[in-house]
C-alpha positions in Angstrom: 6.8 -18.8 25.6 8.1 -15.3 25.2 6.5 -12.8 22.5 8.9 -12.2 20.1 10.3 -9.0 19.6 11.2 -9.0 15.9 9.7 -10.6 12.6 11.1 -10.7 8.8 8.4 -8.5 7.0 9.0 -7.0 3.7 12.4 -8.4 3.1 14.0 -7.4 6.2 14.3 -8.2 9.9 12.3 -5.2 11.9 11.1 -4.9 15.3 7.9 -6.3 15.7 5.8 -3.3 16.2 6.9 -2.0 12.7 5.6 -5.2 11.2 2.1 -3.7 10.3 -0.4 -4.4 7.3 -3.0 -1.9 5.8 -6.2 -2.5 6.8 -7.0 -2.7 2.9 -4.6 -5.8 2.6 -5.9 -8.5 0.2 -5.3 -11.2 2.6 -7.2 -9.5 5.5 -10.2 -8.6 3.1 -10.6 -12.2 1.6 -8.0 -14.4 3.7 -5.7 -15.0 0.9 -2.9 -16.0 3.0 -1.0 -19.3 3.3 1.0 -20.2 7.0 2.5 -23.4 8.6 3.3 -23.9 12.5 6.7 -24.9 13.1 8.3 -26.3 16.6 11.6 -25.3 17.8 12.9 -27.0 20.6 15.7 -25.7 23.2 18.1 -28.0 24.7 19.2 -26.8 27.6 22.6 -29.0 28.1 23.5 -28.0 24.4 22.0 -24.7 24.8 20.8 -24.9 21.0 17.5 -24.6 19.6 16.4 -27.2 17.2 13.9 -26.7 14.6 11.9 -29.5 14.0 11.6 -30.3 10.1 12.1 -27.0 9.2 12.8 -27.9 5.4 9.5 -30.0 4.9 7.3 -26.7 6.8 8.8 -24.3 4.2 8.6 -26.6 1.3 5.0 -27.1 2.0 4.4 -23.3 2.6 5.8 -22.7 -1.2 3.7 -25.3 -2.6 0.7 -24.0 -1.0 1.4 -20.5 -1.6 1.4 -21.4 -5.3 -1.9 -22.6 -4.9 -3.2 -19.5 -3.6 -0.8 -17.6 -6.1 1.1 -16.1 -3.7 4.8 -15.7 -4.7 7.6 -16.5 -2.3 10.7 -15.2 -3.9 13.0 -17.0 -1.5 14.2 -20.7 -1.5 13.5 -23.3 1.1 17.4 -22.6 2.4 17.0 -18.8 2.5 13.7 -19.1 4.4 15.1 -21.7 6.7 18.6 -18.8 7.0 16.3 -16.2 8.0 14.5 -18.3 10.5 17.5 -19.3 12.3 18.8 -15.4 12.0 15.6 -14.5 13.5 15.8 -17.1 16.3 19.3 -15.8 17.4 18.3 -12.3 17.3 15.2 -13.2 19.7 18.0 -15.2 22.1 15.2 -17.5 23.4 16.2 -19.9 25.6 13.0 -22.1 25.5 11.0 -24.0 23.1 9.5 -21.6 20.5 6.1 -21.8 17.8 7.4 -20.2 14.6 4.6 -19.1 12.4 5.5 -18.2 8.9 3.1 -16.5 6.8 2.6 -15.5 3.4 -0.2 -13.2 1.9 -1.2 -11.4 -0.9 -0.4 -7.7 -0.1 -2.2 -6.1 -2.9 -4.9 -3.4 -1.6 -7.1 -4.1 -4.4 -10.8 -4.7 -2.7 -13.7 -6.5 -5.1 -13.1 -9.2 -7.7 
């Protein structure tokens, strides 16, 4: 699997080297993040990537984010659309592992 060239970061698709967080970020200091692991399967015959149960994964990400008091301001459909846009931009012709990650980006350290 090739390394990604792009990420959806701070509400836009950016080159992966621009997707950086501050060392003081709450998620890094306290582990306040939620992630999903989504598989995408490339079909050589149709030249199409098929994402496995993407809506279910994003539904779970949103539910778990609420438990962690992390706001995701995108709908499941919007998250799916962003994922498809990223996959197209990457131009993968192989199976992929997609790792959406929602986190608390606050810089407050301490209770």
